[in-house]
C-alpha positions as CSV (number, residue, x, y, z in Angstrom):
1,M,193.0,133.0,149.2
2,T,192.2,129.4,150.1
3,A,194.8,126.8,149.2
4,S,192.9,125.3,146.4
5,R,192.3,128.8,144.7
6,R,196.2,129.2,145.3
7,A,196.8,126.3,143.6
8,E,194.5,127.2,140.7
9,H,196.2,130.4,140.2
10,R,199.7,129.0,140.2
11,V,198.7,126.4,137.6
12,E,197.3,129.2,135.4
13,E,200.3,131.0,135.9
14,S,202.9,128.3,135.2
15,V,201.1,127.2,131.9
16,F,200.8,130.7,130.7
17,S,204.5,131.0,131.4
18,L,205.3,128.1,129.2
19,F,203.1,129.1,126.5
20,Q,205.0,132.5,126.4
21,E,208.3,131.1,126.8
22,I,208.0,128.2,124.3
23,P,206.4,130.0,121.0
24,A,206.5,126.6,119.1
25,L,204.3,124.8,122.1
26,C,200.7,124.2,120.8
27,G,199.6,122.2,123.8
28,F,200.5,119.3,126.3
29,T,198.8,116.5,128.4
30,V,199.6,115.6,132.0
31,A,198.8,111.9,132.6
32,L,198.6,110.2,136.0
33,R,201.0,107.4,136.9
34,T,201.2,105.2,139.7
35,D,204.5,107.1,140.4
36,G,203.4,110.5,139.7
37,L,202.4,112.6,136.8
38,E,204.2,112.4,133.5
39,L,204.1,114.3,130.0
40,A,201.9,112.2,128.0
41,D,201.7,114.4,124.7
42,I,203.4,117.4,123.5
43,G,202.5,119.3,120.5
44,L,204.8,121.5,118.8
45,F,204.7,123.5,115.5
46,P,206.8,123.8,113.5
47,A,208.3,120.5,114.7
48,P,211.7,121.1,116.3
49,A,215.0,119.0,115.9
50,D,215.0,115.9,118.2
51,D,217.6,117.8,120.5
52,E,215.3,120.9,120.8
53,A,212.2,118.8,121.3
54,R,214.1,117.1,124.2
55,L,215.1,120.4,125.6
56,I,211.4,121.5,125.4
57,H,210.0,118.6,127.2
58,A,212.7,118.9,130.1
59,E,211.5,122.6,130.3
60,I,208.0,121.8,130.7
61,R,208.6,118.6,133.1
62,D,210.9,120.9,135.2
63,A,208.5,123.6,135.1
64,L,205.7,121.2,136.4
65,S,207.6,119.5,138.9
66,A,208.6,123.1,140.4
67,L,205.0,123.9,140.6
68,L,204.1,120.6,142.1
69,E,206.8,121.1,144.7
70,E,205.6,124.6,145.5
71,Q,201.9,123.8,145.2
72,P,201.2,119.9,146.1
73,E,197.4,120.8,145.6
74,A,198.1,121.5,142.1
75,H,198.4,117.5,141.6
76,R,194.6,117.0,141.0
77,L,194.4,120.3,138.7
78,L,197.2,118.8,136.5
79,S,196.3,115.2,136.5
80,G,194.5,113.8,133.3
81,R,194.5,117.4,131.6
82,T,195.3,118.7,128.4
83,F,196.5,122.4,128.0
84,A,196.1,124.0,124.8
85,R,197.3,127.5,123.7
86,A,194.3,129.8,122.8
87,L,194.7,131.5,119.5
88,H,192.3,134.5,118.9
């Protein structure tokens, strides 16, 4: 498996895991900043209390940071993307 495919696979696993672990998570957008990536938007339903929303934000941020540390190639796969829960 190439490094690019490995990174794609890890991004997919990490995002899937976030949606599994956070039932209220509807989606999130990752923005590129000059100093790295940041969460530009997080959709949660039902809307949690402020403290819980901050914890969810931190959980997503930490998961993406761990992913980038493990797979630096994932940076280009996350930057500027919106990830949404698929409902069928």
